PLY file of the C-alpha trace (Angstrom):
ply
format ascii 1.0
element vertex 304
property float x
property float y
property float z
element edge 303
property int vertex1
property int vertex2
end_header
144.95 113.35 -23.76
147.93 112.63 -26.45
150.88 109.29 -25.93
153.48 109.24 -27.72
153.76 107.05 -30.15
157.14 106.60 -31.77
159.16 109.35 -33.27
158.72 110.12 -37.02
162.02 112.13 -37.93
163.50 115.36 -37.17
163.43 118.69 -39.50
165.05 122.50 -39.36
163.83 123.05 -36.00
161.32 120.39 -34.46
161.06 116.69 -33.78
157.92 115.20 -35.48
156.13 112.59 -32.80
153.61 109.60 -33.82
150.88 110.60 -30.79
147.25 108.94 -30.22
144.84 110.74 -28.59
143.65 108.35 -25.41
139.55 108.99 -25.86
139.25 108.68 -29.86
142.50 106.26 -30.75
142.75 108.02 -33.33
146.00 109.12 -35.07
148.24 112.34 -35.18
151.81 113.44 -36.11
152.98 116.59 -33.46
155.96 118.36 -34.23
157.54 119.49 -31.40
159.33 122.84 -31.10
161.37 123.22 -28.11
162.10 126.61 -26.14
165.53 126.73 -26.64
165.18 126.50 -30.41
163.11 129.23 -30.85
165.19 131.85 -28.67
168.43 130.40 -30.52
167.70 131.76 -34.00
165.68 134.68 -34.73
164.62 132.54 -38.34
163.67 129.75 -35.79
160.50 131.82 -33.91
159.80 133.60 -37.26
159.51 130.02 -39.33
157.26 128.80 -36.26
154.86 131.69 -36.04
154.50 131.67 -40.05
153.92 127.63 -39.88
151.77 127.70 -37.11
149.73 131.23 -38.33
149.06 129.62 -41.82
147.97 126.24 -41.26
145.84 126.84 -38.15
144.35 130.32 -40.45
143.90 128.19 -43.60
140.95 126.60 -45.16
140.78 122.51 -45.17
142.49 121.29 -48.75
143.08 117.56 -49.42
146.28 118.19 -50.50
147.82 119.74 -47.39
148.51 118.76 -44.28
145.41 119.78 -42.03
146.51 121.66 -38.79
144.58 120.33 -35.79
145.99 122.27 -32.78
148.79 124.08 -30.74
149.71 123.16 -27.03
152.79 123.12 -24.98
154.43 122.04 -22.06
156.98 123.46 -19.63
159.58 123.37 -22.58
158.55 123.08 -25.87
155.20 123.94 -28.28
153.43 120.83 -30.22
152.17 121.41 -33.17
149.27 118.57 -33.82
148.54 117.92 -37.54
146.81 115.53 -39.57
148.72 112.45 -39.64
149.80 110.51 -42.93
150.73 106.26 -42.44
152.68 106.70 -46.03
156.11 108.94 -45.05
157.27 111.14 -47.48
157.54 110.90 -51.10
160.98 110.57 -51.23
161.14 107.49 -48.72
158.14 106.11 -51.67
160.77 106.92 -54.57
163.32 104.80 -52.73
160.99 102.29 -52.14
159.86 102.57 -55.88
163.89 102.05 -56.78
164.66 99.26 -54.83
161.54 97.04 -55.17
161.78 97.80 -59.17
164.70 99.05 -60.29
163.72 101.87 -61.36
161.79 105.64 -60.66
158.41 106.15 -61.13
156.62 105.71 -64.00
155.67 108.80 -66.39
151.79 107.77 -65.56
152.81 107.64 -61.65
153.92 111.13 -62.16
151.27 112.65 -63.67
149.44 111.64 -60.78
151.92 112.93 -58.14
151.99 116.15 -60.43
148.52 117.03 -60.24
148.11 116.53 -56.43
150.54 118.76 -55.55
149.30 121.16 -58.17
146.24 121.55 -56.91
148.13 122.13 -52.88
149.76 124.53 -54.59
147.17 126.25 -56.09
145.34 126.44 -52.92
148.57 128.22 -51.56
149.62 130.46 -54.47
145.64 131.80 -54.12
146.28 132.52 -51.01
149.03 134.73 -51.45
151.54 132.12 -49.39
154.16 130.56 -51.02
155.94 127.50 -49.55
159.61 127.36 -50.72
160.85 124.45 -50.00
158.98 122.01 -52.49
160.48 118.76 -52.42
160.20 115.26 -52.03
160.99 115.41 -48.62
158.12 117.42 -47.57
155.35 115.58 -49.64
153.11 113.11 -47.82
151.61 109.93 -48.26
148.24 108.60 -47.25
147.08 104.67 -48.21
143.61 103.61 -46.82
145.70 99.62 -47.62
149.00 98.66 -46.06
149.53 96.20 -49.13
149.46 99.22 -51.39
152.15 101.22 -49.47
154.37 97.96 -49.60
153.91 97.66 -53.39
154.34 101.50 -53.47
150.86 101.74 -55.63
151.71 105.27 -55.36
148.13 106.07 -57.51
146.29 104.62 -54.66
147.99 106.85 -52.20
146.48 110.51 -51.01
148.96 113.17 -51.47
149.72 116.58 -49.38
152.08 119.06 -48.92
153.37 119.32 -45.51
155.95 120.91 -43.47
155.00 124.85 -43.73
157.58 125.73 -41.65
159.65 127.75 -44.64
156.27 129.06 -46.12
155.26 132.62 -46.39
152.57 135.42 -47.01
153.85 137.73 -49.73
153.86 141.52 -48.81
151.86 143.81 -50.43
154.84 144.02 -53.04
154.14 140.35 -54.12
157.40 139.29 -53.38
160.25 137.21 -50.47
163.87 138.00 -50.53
164.84 135.67 -47.62
167.11 132.61 -48.30
165.13 129.76 -47.58
164.85 126.03 -48.31
167.33 123.27 -49.67
169.97 124.49 -52.04
169.58 121.38 -55.14
166.06 122.64 -55.30
166.15 126.79 -54.86
165.01 129.01 -57.85
168.13 130.07 -59.27
167.70 133.96 -57.73
167.43 132.72 -54.23
170.51 130.07 -54.24
172.58 133.14 -56.28
171.53 135.00 -53.03
172.54 131.93 -50.88
175.74 131.79 -52.71
176.36 135.75 -52.01
175.98 135.57 -48.56
178.18 132.29 -47.70
180.42 134.47 -50.02
180.78 131.58 -52.64
179.22 133.49 -55.09
181.56 136.96 -57.23
177.83 137.46 -59.48
176.68 141.34 -59.81
173.27 140.26 -59.51
171.04 143.33 -60.14
169.21 143.40 -57.01
165.33 143.14 -58.33
166.83 139.35 -59.41
167.12 138.16 -55.87
163.75 139.13 -54.88
161.27 135.79 -56.30
157.29 134.69 -55.60
155.58 131.98 -57.10
157.77 131.00 -59.26
159.89 129.85 -56.54
157.90 126.94 -56.10
157.42 125.79 -60.21
161.33 125.89 -60.23
161.04 123.55 -57.13
158.59 121.18 -58.42
160.19 120.82 -62.08
163.27 119.67 -59.94
160.97 117.30 -58.07
159.42 116.24 -61.32
162.92 115.30 -63.00
163.61 113.56 -60.05
160.59 111.46 -59.95
161.25 110.15 -63.40
165.06 109.53 -63.41
165.62 108.90 -59.59
168.30 111.72 -59.72
167.85 115.56 -59.43
168.51 117.17 -62.84
171.56 119.80 -61.21
174.54 118.06 -60.19
177.61 119.30 -57.92
179.77 118.17 -54.67
179.07 122.06 -53.56
176.16 124.49 -53.74
178.50 126.11 -55.86
179.43 123.42 -58.86
175.28 123.28 -58.33
174.87 127.16 -59.11
177.27 126.92 -61.70
175.29 124.21 -63.70
171.96 126.07 -63.01
173.63 129.48 -64.49
174.54 127.37 -67.39
171.48 125.88 -67.91
173.03 122.68 -68.04
171.11 120.08 -67.15
171.46 116.39 -69.23
168.91 113.64 -69.43
170.69 110.63 -67.95
172.19 108.79 -70.61
170.01 105.94 -70.38
167.28 107.70 -70.45
165.43 106.05 -73.49
164.90 103.22 -71.41
162.46 105.18 -69.28
160.48 106.21 -72.10
159.23 109.64 -71.59
157.46 111.47 -73.64
158.82 114.23 -75.41
155.37 116.71 -74.22
156.80 115.11 -70.41
160.41 116.95 -71.07
158.76 119.92 -72.56
156.54 120.17 -69.37
159.72 120.12 -67.24
161.65 122.62 -69.20
159.01 125.28 -68.75
158.99 124.83 -64.91
162.95 124.84 -64.77
164.06 127.31 -67.90
160.77 128.34 -69.90
161.38 129.32 -73.55
160.58 132.88 -74.95
159.21 134.04 -71.61
159.58 136.13 -69.01
158.21 133.75 -66.41
157.20 130.25 -65.37
153.61 129.38 -65.80
151.44 129.74 -62.57
150.47 126.39 -61.18
146.97 127.38 -62.23
147.91 127.26 -65.66
150.21 124.40 -65.05
147.56 122.28 -64.47
146.26 122.73 -67.81
149.52 121.77 -69.14
149.14 119.18 -72.75
151.21 116.33 -70.56
149.09 116.62 -67.78
145.53 115.89 -69.81
146.72 113.85 -72.62
145.03 110.59 -73.07
148.03 108.31 -74.21
150.25 107.31 -71.38
153.65 105.64 -71.16
155.17 103.34 -68.78
158.50 102.06 -67.21
160.53 99.61 -68.04
160.46 97.29 -64.95
0 1
1 2
2 3
3 4
4 5
5 6
6 7
7 8
8 9
9 10
10 11
11 12
12 13
13 14
14 15
15 16
16 17
17 18
18 19
19 20
20 21
21 22
22 23
23 24
24 25
25 26
26 27
27 28
28 29
29 30
30 31
31 32
32 33
33 34
34 35
35 36
36 37
37 38
38 39
39 40
40 41
41 42
42 43
43 44
44 45
45 46
46 47
47 48
48 49
49 50
50 51
51 52
52 53
53 54
54 55
55 56
56 57
57 58
58 59
59 60
60 61
61 62
62 63
63 64
64 65
65 66
66 67
67 68
68 69
69 70
70 71
71 72
72 73
73 74
74 75
75 76
76 77
77 78
78 79
79 80
80 81
81 82
82 83
83 84
84 85
85 86
86 87
87 88
88 89
89 90
90 91
91 92
92 93
93 94
94 95
95 96
96 97
97 98
98 99
99 100
100 101
101 102
102 103
103 104
104 105
105 106
106 107
107 108
108 109
109 110
110 111
111 112
112 113
113 114
114 115
115 116
116 117
117 118
118 119
119 120
120 121
121 122
122 123
123 124
124 125
125 126
126 127
127 128
128 129
129 130
130 131
131 132
132 133
133 134
134 135
135 136
136 137
137 138
138 139
139 140
140 141
141 142
142 143
143 144
144 145
145 146
146 147
147 148
148 149
149 150
150 151
151 152
152 153
153 154
154 155
155 156
156 157
157 158
158 159
159 160
160 161
161 162
162 163
163 164
164 165
165 166
166 167
167 168
168 169
169 170
170 171
171 172
172 173
173 174
174 175
175 176
176 177
177 178
178 179
179 180
180 181
181 182
182 183
183 184
184 185
185 186
186 187
187 188
188 189
189 190
190 191
191 192
192 193
193 194
194 195
195 196
196 197
197 198
198 199
199 200
200 201
201 202
202 203
203 204
204 205
205 206
206 207
207 208
208 209
209 210
210 211
211 212
212 213
213 214
214 215
215 216
216 217
217 218
218 219
219 220
220 221
221 222
222 223
223 224
224 225
225 226
226 227
227 228
228 229
229 230
230 231
231 232
232 233
233 234
234 235
235 236
236 237
237 238
238 239
239 240
240 241
241 242
242 243
243 244
244 245
245 246
246 247
247 248
248 249
249 250
250 251
251 252
252 253
253 254
254 255
255 256
256 257
257 258
258 259
259 260
260 261
261 262
262 263
263 264
264 265
265 266
266 267
267 268
268 269
269 270
270 271
271 272
272 273
273 274
274 275
275 276
276 277
277 278
278 279
279 280
280 281
281 282
282 283
283 284
284 285
285 286
286 287
287 288
288 289
289 290
290 291
291 292
292 293
293 294
294 295
295 296
296 297
297 298
298 299
299 300
300 301
301 302
302 303
């Protein structure tokens, strides 16, 4: 009883459509995964099963896209998911820059990161890592269309979506697959990515090729930087250049960064997620949510 309204976008192994229930008139997002795609690569089938199993078994949480049902036709499976009418955080950031000539304010970014962290806490407490945290996989929903057009991000409901790369951790609490988007990848994962693709001569110890929840925290650090400054912290024309800059821990604030009026506590918050000083590992999501930057009363805003 679902009617396809329009295509919303394409993912790694599926196409997402806006659909409407003919009986209730309610809207949903339907992720179509064709049988031929599942047969093309073993990883496609693994990712699809991971997403289906994780979403269908997870308790509902306001900051995680909700699973509704699964059905199939002669050629494809369809994951029916909660529909978010505001699109992705990536689209909102682009709209913000176009409309106001600046990325999000520090106050706005605090709101976004709190919401995403609440979703990550829910996942991590259930021993699930997302492995592809980025602005394209964070979804927004607005009650008022004007809030969307004005990019009033603090009026948006925010949720983590696209769990195709998500994984329930094994008994060791570690994962080793190279998954995600290189520019947002945890260093150990990116190092392995480059070795697999013959781009790196590094003889990194094998134990460092495995990762846990810190992969999501690192990616969140990359995303926080991007939301504040409009660019990602590590630049490079190819993944090898990005890896080189990450190895050197070379990320610089934009030349005109003072105009963003970003506080010192905010910079420390990002540093803690990317390359924490004097720590064997990054803070977990449940600790980060208590960070002074997210809880301080003084608020700073961008210059528009």
